[in-house]
Backbone as JSON, one array per atom type, in Angstrom:
{
  "sequence": "MEIISQLLPFIFLIAIMYFVIIRPQQNELKAKNAMIDSLKKGDKIITNGGFIVVVHKVEENFFSVKLNDDTVVKLTKDAVAKKYEDEA",
  "N": [[14.51, 3.02, 42.95], [15.55, 1.33, 41.61], [13.29, -0.1, 40.59], [13.34, 1.16, 38.68], [15.49, 0.57, 37.24], [15.47, -1.94, 36.34], [13.43, -1.76, 34.81], [14.21, -0.53, 32.8], [15.98, -2.07, 30.44], [13.18, -2.87, 28.96], [12.13, -0.87, 28.27], [13.81, 0.67, 26.67], [13.97, -1.83, 24.59], [11.35, -1.81, 23.67], [11.27, 0.86, 22.42], [13.21, 0.24, 20.6], [11.63, -1.42, 18.9], [10.05, -0.13, 18.36], [10.8, 2.09, 16.21], [12.41, 0.12, 14.04], [10.19, -1.69, 12.9], [7.4, -0.63, 13.72], [7.13, 2.16, 12.73], [8.43, 2.61, 10.43], [6.62, 0.77, 8.88], [4.03, 2.14, 9.22], [4.89, 4.12, 7.57], [5.06, 3.67, 4.93], [1.83, 2.56, 4.53], [1.5, 5.1, 4.19], [2.27, 6.08, 1.93], [1.7, 4.27, 0.45], [-1.77, 4.9, 0.53], [-1.39, 7.03, -0.5], [-0.53, 6.9, -2.98], [-2.66, 5.26, -4.35], [-4.59, 7.17, -4.12], [-3.88, 8.79, -5.26], [-4.25, 8.01, -8.3], [-5.48, 7.64, -11.66], [-7.62, 7.05, -14.65], [-6.65, 5.67, -17.18], [-3.93, 4.64, -15.92], [-1.8, 2.12, -15.52], [-1.57, -0.57, -13.28], [-0.72, -2.84, -10.7], [-2.05, -5.81, -9.85], [-3.09, -7.41, -6.52], [-3.22, -10.0, -7.6], [-1.6, -10.16, -9.3], [-1.9, -9.78, -11.89], [-1.32, -7.49, -14.65], [-3.0, -4.37, -15.44], [-5.64, -1.74, -16.32], [-6.6, 1.44, -15.6], [-9.78, 1.82, -15.69], [-11.96, 3.17, -14.78], [-12.38, 5.3, -11.79], [-14.21, 4.62, -8.73], [-15.59, 5.17, -5.64], [-14.8, 3.47, -3.82], [-13.69, 1.4, -5.46], [-11.82, 0.78, -8.26], [-12.67, 0.63, -11.22], [-11.37, -1.72, -13.75], [-9.86, -2.81, -16.77], [-9.28, -6.0, -17.79], [-8.85, -6.91, -20.83], [-9.38, -5.36, -24.19], [-12.52, -6.13, -23.78], [-12.89, -6.94, -21.83], [-14.23, -5.62, -18.75], [-13.74, -4.91, -15.28], [-14.57, -4.3, -11.64], [-12.7, -3.83, -9.19], [-11.23, -4.12, -5.95], [-9.9, -1.46, -4.01], [-8.06, -1.76, -2.29], [-7.01, -4.35, -3.26], [-4.74, -3.33, -4.8], [-1.39, -3.69, -5.85], [0.69, -2.16, -6.81], [1.99, 0.5, -8.71], [2.35, 0.09, -11.91], [5.17, 0.83, -14.12], [6.48, 1.31, -16.94], [9.44, -0.2, -18.19], [10.35, 0.92, -20.62]],
  "CA": [[15.14, 4.0, 41.98], [15.96, -0.45, 41.54], [12.59, -0.5, 39.31], [13.26, 2.15, 36.65], [17.04, -0.19, 36.63], [14.69, -3.15, 36.42], [12.49, -1.39, 33.79], [14.91, 0.4, 31.42], [15.83, -2.78, 28.97], [12.3, -3.1, 28.6], [11.84, 0.28, 27.59], [15.21, 0.52, 25.19], [14.0, -2.52, 23.68], [9.4, -1.5, 22.88], [12.03, 2.04, 21.29], [13.94, 0.2, 19.21], [11.1, -2.09, 18.28], [9.2, 1.15, 17.4], [11.93, 2.73, 15.07], [12.69, -0.87, 13.65], [9.16, -2.14, 12.94], [6.15, 0.02, 13.66], [7.42, 3.68, 12.26], [8.32, 2.36, 8.79], [5.11, -0.22, 8.36], [3.25, 3.45, 9.12], [4.75, 4.96, 7.18], [4.8, 2.59, 3.83], [1.52, 2.31, 4.61], [0.66, 6.29, 4.17], [2.75, 6.25, 0.75], [0.68, 3.27, -0.7], [-2.38, 5.19, 0.57], [-1.28, 8.15, -1.25], [-0.06, 6.39, -4.41], [-3.81, 4.75, -4.36], [-5.57, 8.44, -3.9], [-3.55, 9.37, -6.89], [-4.43, 7.0, -9.45], [-6.3, 7.91, -12.52], [-7.55, 6.63, -15.69], [-5.46, 5.23, -18.14], [-2.63, 4.19, -15.31], [-1.12, 0.54, -15.25], [-1.46, -1.06, -12.05], [-0.6, -4.22, -10.52], [-3.13, -6.41, -9.01], [-2.43, -8.51, -5.94], [-3.0, -11.04, -7.7], [-0.34, -10.55, -9.93], [-2.37, -8.8, -13.21], [-1.4, -5.99, -14.96], [-4.65, -3.43, -15.95], [-5.77, -0.45, -16.96], [-7.66, 1.6, -14.88], [-11.07, 2.33, -16.77], [-13.04, 4.45, -14.15], [-12.61, 5.87, -10.44], [-14.97, 5.1, -7.85], [-15.33, 5.82, -4.59], [-14.56, 2.2, -3.2], [-13.71, 0.76, -6.61], [-11.66, 0.94, -9.57], [-13.11, -0.35, -12.57], [-10.21, -1.69, -14.8], [-9.76, -3.95, -18.11], [-7.62, -6.68, -18.78], [-8.19, -6.15, -22.32], [-9.73, -4.72, -24.58], [-13.45, -6.39, -23.89], [-13.09, -7.14, -20.58], [-13.96, -4.53, -17.59], [-14.34, -5.73, -14.07], [-14.2, -4.19, -10.91], [-11.37, -3.93, -8.39], [-11.47, -3.24, -4.53], [-8.6, -0.31, -3.8], [-7.08, -2.73, -1.28], [-6.17, -5.31, -4.3], [-4.02, -2.77, -5.75], [-0.22, -4.11, -5.19], [1.79, -1.09, -6.93], [1.16, 0.97, -9.97], [3.32, 0.11, -13.39], [5.89, 1.87, -14.51], [6.83, 0.62, -17.83], [10.6, 0.27, -18.3], [10.77, 1.0, -21.24]],
  "C": [[15.72, 1.84, 41.23], [14.51, -0.66, 40.75], [12.63, 0.15, 38.35], [14.66, 1.2, 36.27], [16.71, -1.28, 35.86], [14.46, -2.63, 35.2], [13.31, -1.18, 32.68], [15.33, -0.46, 30.43], [14.71, -2.75, 28.62], [11.65, -1.89, 27.96], [12.43, 0.77, 26.62], [14.56, -0.58, 24.37], [12.13, -2.61, 23.06], [10.72, -0.21, 22.2], [12.61, 1.65, 20.31], [12.34, -0.9, 18.41], [9.96, -1.22, 17.27], [9.5, 1.51, 16.22], [12.0, 1.46, 14.32], [11.38, -1.17, 13.06], [7.71, -1.38, 12.89], [6.11, 1.62, 12.34], [7.08, 2.89, 10.53], [7.0, 1.79, 7.59], [4.09, 1.41, 8.18], [3.35, 3.71, 7.74], [4.56, 4.49, 4.85], [3.25, 2.66, 3.73], [0.24, 3.51, 3.67], [1.54, 6.51, 2.71], [2.05, 5.33, -0.45], [-0.62, 3.74, -0.82], [-2.63, 6.31, -0.77], [-0.9, 7.83, -2.94], [-1.52, 5.46, -5.04], [-4.73, 5.87, -5.1], [-4.83, 9.14, -5.57], [-3.87, 8.74, -8.39], [-5.26, 7.74, -10.54], [-6.87, 7.46, -13.76], [-7.27, 6.75, -16.69], [-4.19, 4.76, -17.18], [-3.44, 2.95, -15.39], [-1.25, 0.41, -14.02], [-0.92, -2.57, -12.18], [-1.43, -4.92, -9.68], [-1.9, -7.43, -7.46], [-2.3, -9.82, -6.08], [-1.79, -11.64, -9.24], [-0.81, -10.01, -11.4], [-1.87, -7.62, -13.18], [-2.35, -5.25, -15.2], [-4.35, -2.2, -15.62], [-6.91, -0.19, -16.52], [-8.38, 2.71, -16.01], [-11.72, 3.82, -16.07], [-12.5, 4.43, -12.68], [-14.01, 5.96, -9.8], [-15.02, 5.21, -6.66], [-13.94, 4.56, -3.38], [-14.03, 1.11, -3.91], [-13.1, 1.26, -7.4], [-12.12, -0.34, -10.69], [-12.21, -0.55, -13.76], [-10.36, -2.79, -15.63], [-8.67, -4.32, -17.77], [-7.54, -6.89, -19.71], [-8.97, -5.88, -22.65], [-11.31, -5.12, -24.64], [-13.93, -6.82, -22.55], [-13.0, -6.05, -19.15], [-14.36, -5.09, -16.58], [-13.78, -4.51, -12.77], [-13.84, -4.84, -10.13], [-11.48, -2.98, -7.37], [-9.68, -2.53, -4.58], [-7.38, -0.93, -2.66], [-6.72, -3.77, -1.81], [-4.95, -4.87, -4.89], [-3.01, -3.02, -4.98], [0.33, -2.8, -5.12], [1.41, -0.83, -8.68], [2.58, 0.09, -10.77], [4.24, 0.56, -14.16], [6.53, 0.58, -15.56], [8.27, 0.9, -17.79], [11.46, 0.13, -19.6], [11.27, 2.42, -22.03]]
}
């Protein structure tokens, strides 16, 4: 019984860590993956480098994106920060 009373604070701290740190990160990762899977041609995205680009073609592991009218480059799906929403 004494061992349980000594371990109880540690178990409590681990439970708090799970609900404050680990679970929100998992939910955020699921939401980001769902957003990346829903991207289609013509959507504007913001890359991790800060560029605002337009999706030109969706591939299995990459996006072909247009930087401007003449430049089309490949971007890994991991490099997408978020979908760009026009504020106007």
